[in-house]
N, C-alpha and C positions, 0 to 999 in steps of 0.2 A: 525339474528345471523351473526356474523363475520365468516370468514373462517380461518382455520389454515394455517399459512404461512411457517411452518417448513418443510424442505425437507424430513426429516426422524425422526423417534421416538428417534434416538440416540441424537438428539438435545434437547430433553426434559430434565427438571430437574427430574431425575428418582427417583421414590419412591422405586423401586427395579430393579434389572437387567433385569427382564422379560419385563418391560415396553419398553425396547429398541426394542422388537419384535412387538410392536403395529403398525398396518398399518394405519397411519394417513390419507392416501389418498384413503382408501377403501370406505369412506363415503363422497363424494364431496358435498352431499346435506345438510350436517350439519357441525357445528363447532367441530373439534376433538381435539383442544388444546386451552389453554388460552394464554393471552398476557404475563403471567409470566411462560409460558412453562410447565404447568401442563396438563395432558391428560384429555379429556372429553370422558368418556367411553360409546360407542355405540355398538350395535350388528354389527358384521362383522369386528370389529377392532382387536379382540384378539383371541388367541388360548386358550380355557379354560383348556385344559390338561396341557399346560405349566405352567399356574398359579397354578393349583392344585398341580402339582408335586413340584414346588418350595416351596409352603407354607407348604406342608406336610414335606418336607425335613428340612425346617427351624423350624418346630415345632410350627407353628402359631396356636393360639387358640383364640376363639371369645366369648365375653360376649354379650348377647342380652338383653337390658333392655326394659321393656314395662310396662306402667301403665294402670291398669284396675280398675277404681274407680267408685263406684256407679253403675248405670245401664249399664255402658260400659262393665262390666265383662260379664253379661248374654248375651248382644247383640253381642259381638265381640270376646272375648278371645279364646273360643274353636276353632273357625274357623282360627283365627290368628295362634295359636300354631300348629294346625294340618297341615296347609298349609306350615308353616315354616319348619316343619320336612321333608316335601317333597322337598323343594327347597332352603333353606337357608344354605349356606356353607357346602354342602354335603361332607362328608369325613373328615371334620375337627372337632376337639373337640369344642363343643358349650355348654355354660352354660347360661340358661335362668334365668333372674331375673325379676320376676313378682311382681310388687308393687300394693297392693290392700288393701282396707279397710275391705274386707270379705274373708280372706284366706281360710276359710272352703268351699267356693264356687268355688275355682279354679278347673277346670275340670281335670280329669285324662287324660293324653296324653301318648300314646305309644312312647317312645323315642328310637332312634337308639343308638348303642354303642358309647361311648365317649361323650354322650350328657346327661346333667343333668338339673334339674329345681329347682330353689330356690324361695320360696314365702316369701315376706317381707311385713309385715303389715305397712300401712301408715294411717294417719288420713285423713278423708274426709273433704275437705274444703267446705265452704258454697257456694262459687262461682267457676264455672268451670275455670274462668280466673286465679284464684289463684292456682288451681290444675296444670294448664298448666305452670305457671311461676315458681312455687316452685319445680317442678321436677328437675330443674337444681341443686339445693342444694342436693337433694336426690341422684341424679346420682353421684355428686362429692363425697358425703359421702361414698357410697358403693364402688366406685373405690378405695378410700383410705383404707377402712377397709377390703375389700375382693378381688375385681376384680384384682387389681394390683399384687396380690400374685399368681394368677392362670391363667390369660389370657393376651395375647399380644395385643389384639385389642378389641374395644368396638363398637357396633352399637346400637343406641337408636331409637326406633320406637314408633309411635302412634299405638294404638291397632286397630283402625277402618280401617284396611287394610287387604288384602288377597294376599298371594304369589301365583303367577300363572306360574312362569317360573324361570329358574336359577337365583339365587342371590348368586353368588359364589365369589371365592377368588380374581377374577379380581377387585372386589370392595374394597379390603383391601389396605390401605395406611396410611400414617402418619396422615393426616387430610382430611376428606372426606365430601364434601358437595353435595347436590342434587339440580339440576335445577327444579324449580317449573313448573309443567305441564301447568299451566295457563298463565305463563309469558315468557317462553323461546322464544316465537315467537314475543314478543312485544318490542318496543323501550324502552330504559332505562327510558325515561321521564314518562312512564306509570307504572313503578315499584312502589309498594305500601310501600316504605320505610317510617319510621316514620320521618316526617319533622317538628315535634314539637321541637324547639330548647331547650326547657326545659327538654327534655328526654335524658337520657344517650344513648338511641338507635338512636338519631337524625343522619340523614345523608341525604345529598342533592342528591348524585348520588353514583353509585357503579358499580361493574363489571357485576353481574347477580342478579336475585332475587332467593334466595335459600329457599327451603321448609324445615321447621323444623320437618316435619313428619318422616324424616330419616336423621340422621347424624352420623358420626363415625370417627374412626381413631385409632391410638395407644392409650393405656390407658392414657399416659401422656398428649397427645394433647386434648383428650376429657375432661379430668379433667380441663385442663387450660381453655378450652372454657366454661365449665359449671361454673367454679369459676368466670370468667369474666362476664358472663351473670347474674349470681346471684348478684354479686356486683352492676351491673347496675340496676337490679330490685329493690334491697334494697335502693339504692340512689334515684330512682324514687319515691318509696313509701314514703321516708322521705320528699320528695318535693311535695307529693300529685299529682304525675304524673303517668299515666299508658300508656305504649307504645302501639301504634296502634294495632299491632298484637302480643302483649304480648311477650313470649319468642322468637318467630320467628323474631320479630323486633330486639331484642338484638343479636340473632344469626347472622342476616345479617350484623349488625354493626361489630361484631367480625370478621366475615369472610372477610369483606372488609379491615379491618386493618391487619389481619393475614391470608394471602391468603391460601386457601386449596391446598394441594399437589395433589389432585385428585377430579374431579368433575364427578358425575354420571348424565347420561342423564335422561330425563323424562320416559324412559322405566322402570326405577327402582321405579317409583311411578306414575302411569298413571290414569287419570280420564276419564272413557269411555264417560261421558257426553259431553266431548269436541268434540266427533265425530271422523271421519276418518282423520288421518294425514299420508301422504305417508312416512314421515321420521321415524315413529314408526313401526319398523319391527317386534318387539316382545314386549310383556309386561311381566314384571317380578314381579311387585307388582301392584295391582289395589286398588283404593279407594273403600272401602265398602260403601254401601248406608248410607247416613247421615240422622239421625232422631233427629236433635238437639232439636226440640221442646219437644220430649219425654225424651231425655237422659241427657240433661244438666241441672244442677242447675243454678239458676239465678245469 
């Protein structure tokens, strides 16, 4: 990883005024800003109380979207929602949007005040790849019909994850991407971008490799991302092409062309199978055990 060359956070392109308080020099072991002057958020850089007060004062509210289709609902959804209630955007209004093919099986979760849960029925696709890719259209549609009228921000999550620490208002921004835990230490030549020139997701190089398990931002920015990814997926299907890592490939292409205003460190989605890393001081979300052979449709 490169190192941040800015002398102070006041030199950032600020998502909000509190970003000027970020201590970019507090983590000399990691990259704390990007070349386009966006912050990369790591433990030790921010004062959580400052962010919480600012977002409460401004009336920030967050939609969380998650898909639990097929066997994924039984395997992961209860743990995901219960751990989110403990750690995700505590103190802010949150609306969960759970997309599933079996609404009657969504578990009961005790929600804090100002937090609600909506269950939306979706059709189950025959291939898990199609479920993954078509979520972009579903996210765009629900932003247009519902989220934009009630929430300022949106975060989109994969369900096979568990919250283990604060995932708070410091993560909110106009356009938020996540560094992939398996790639942030690697040189760019090893990033698994889609290098098939026939795909709309094609790219030779980029800034980082982002993980589509978590992305977010203002509702306008997330809708723009989802719409662009969906257009790319539809065009690829028309040409009998499928991007290497499906919607994640299209997300990486979009984030290369439209730089995120905020980047989350791998603390926000860590895989314990990687082993010990001295730069991971806390973990906020962990990958749940994967059982693809049992859970995925072909």
